[in-house]
C-alpha positions, 0 to 999 in steps of 0.5 A: 496425459499420464506418466509420459516416457519417450527415449532416444538414443542416449537421452531421455526426453520425457521422464514420466511427464503428467500433463492435463488440459482442461475444456476452455482454457489455455494451458502454457507449457514452459522450459528451456531448449531440450526440456522435453516441450516438443517431444511431449507435444509431438507425442501428443500429436502422434508424431512420436509413439510413447515408451510408456504412459497413456493419453486420454481425450474426452474422457477415452484413452487414444493412441494416434499412429500418425498426425492425421489421426490426431487431427481427426480427433480434433487436435491441431498443431502449429510446429516450432519448425515449420511443416511446409513444402516450399515449391507448393503455394500457401493454399496448397500446404494448407489443404495438403493431406485432407484429400485423397491422393486421387482427388484434384488437390485444388478441386474448389480452388475459389472457395478455398481462397475465400476461407484462407482470405477471411481467416487472414483478415480475421486474425491480421495475418497477411498472407496471399493463398497463391504466393509460393511458400519458398518465396516467404519470410520465416515470419510469414512462413510461421503465419501459414502454420497458423493459419493451417491449424485455424483452417482445420478447425481444431478443438485442441490447438497446440501453439508453439511460438505463435506470436514470434513475428507479431507487433504489440498491437497484433499480439493483443489482437491474437490473445483476445482471439484465443480467449474467444476461442476458449470461451467457445469451449476449445482448449489451447496449449500455449508454448512460448519463451515470452513470459509477459505473454505466457502470463497474459494469455494463460489460465495455468503454466506448466514448466518442465526441465530435463524432461520432467515436470517442475510444477504446474501454477496457476498464472495468476499466482507467479510471476516472471522471475519465479518462472524463470527460476523454475525453467533454469534452476537458478536466478535469471537476468531478464533484462540485461543491464548496459551502460550509455553507448559511446559511439565513434566513426561510422563503420556501416553506412547504407545509402538509398538501398534498393532491392527486389524480393524473390518474387521480383517486386521492390522490397527495399525503397530507398533505405538509408541509415548508419551504424557506429562504432560502439553502438547498437543500431535496431531494426524493427518490423513485423516480418515481411517488410523487408527485414530479410532482404536487407539482411541478405543485401548487406551480407552479400547474399542478394543483389541490390538494384540501386543504392550502396552498402559501405562497410569501413569505407570500403564499397561493398555493393553486391560484393560476395559474401567472402569479400563483405567478410574480408571488408570487417563484416561478421554475420549471424544469420536470421535462419541458423539452420539454413545459413549459419551451420553445416548440419552434418560437419562437425562443430570443430569444422563449423567453427572455423569455417571461414578461416579454414583455409588460412594459417594456422588451420591450413598449412601448405594446403594441408588441414591441420585437424589438431590446431583446428580441434584446440581452437575449437575447444577453446571457444566451446569453453569461451562461449559456453557451448554445450556439446558431447564433443567438438566432433559431434555433428553441429546439427545435433545441437539444440537451438541455443548452443547452435547459435552460441556456436555461430556467435563464437565463430563470428566473433573469433574473426574479429570483425569491426562490424557485426550484423545480427538478424533474429539472434535469439529467434526460439531460444530460451531464457537462459540462451537469451541471457547470454546472447544479450550480454555477449552482444553488449560486451562487444558494443562496449569493446567498440563493435559496430552492430546492426540488430534486426529482430522481430522481437520488440522487447529485444530491440528496446532492450539491446539497441542505442538507436531504432529504426522502424521498417515498414513495406521496405522504408525506414519510417523513422529513427528514434533514440532507444532511451526515449522510445515508447513501445506503443508508438514503435508498434504503430510505426511498425504497422505503417500508422505512424511515420517520422520523417524528420527522424529518418533524416536525423538518424541517417545524418 
């Protein structure tokens, strides 16, 4: 790619970007949210037409009018925001677009299923071909996207955050497979916020900032601090420091909780734990092992079939989200665009959503717009939300700023318990640093925090105690100061159970 320019109204997303990919290499693409990485790859994949510049593939200049053209030329892309149709099955999504509209969608169902099951087993991405996508967790949907690219046999594979839902052992297996693919002559563009993985997987690394290339370096000649500095333009704290916790009374108690998945199958199988004031209790596990259902039951978004949820001495089992919030729970949802904000509403409206019907924002049934805007401007300043205006639609914010806005809104309610589910998913190192620091500050101020994350490094960094989930159960609770990443990784795959620890952690 030479001199790629892509403009949007008021924004130059790519400002003369040069990028090259060699046969048989893994080339990592790094940068903050909004740096232009995804735009550049969308240009390569035929989703956007560049305003200037040219693309050469195998020595010939090419121009892709659509992703179909790119796929036909041997390119495959796993997008950060999934390109799936929820009512369709996994198999239907994967073969969609590969056949004429007049042909049956699944004319050879058995061979498609066999190939998908073989790929799923080979790559350790446990997905059933007949499962409907809407019933899958966010992590499972990402696996479907990975399988789709592999199924189409791309020679050039673009992977955007492919390891976000894998255990350390599965990451090692995937990286080994990627290296086997490049040994066969395939080329891979690897987009990730995990600097350790970028350094372990890549041959070369290109860093973008503000739509421009900062530098391209050999992975063997750099390190995490140097990469983070290139991405952000300043020194970044990669692992936030924290003093020992001072836990007090239990504020969130979960007792023998059971619930079903969207498919009507058991998803929670007697989950028990407690979260105390002044501590962060982390839930570790591979996506699809009950974390989403646990989040939804606690937040009042899914009915429990048995057990109890107690928030600040009030039984909130099967209460509505409003009642759960009134009991003292704030919620940072795992899917910020689906459940965390109203994209067409302004930043100001989003920041006061749960409080808008009460004084001082509403008096005698009349909204006080000036008070709403003043509160929004205060929160935008305090939480460093980068937005042109508090009147900007929330859907226009970058992922990191959208997450900061949700964090600001939830903490402004002065909660006693915070449920933070995947709080840094898809964020860059600068936004991650900010969110982690605010969570530690809230813990030190006495908030009880339940952290649910598939990012094991995040769990180890922030948590005081760690509960590991596998197939809907807490299979172990460990003190974070004594936690071993390999041991927890094994527990996440069900290879090791620590029944005695569960009793101690839930006592």
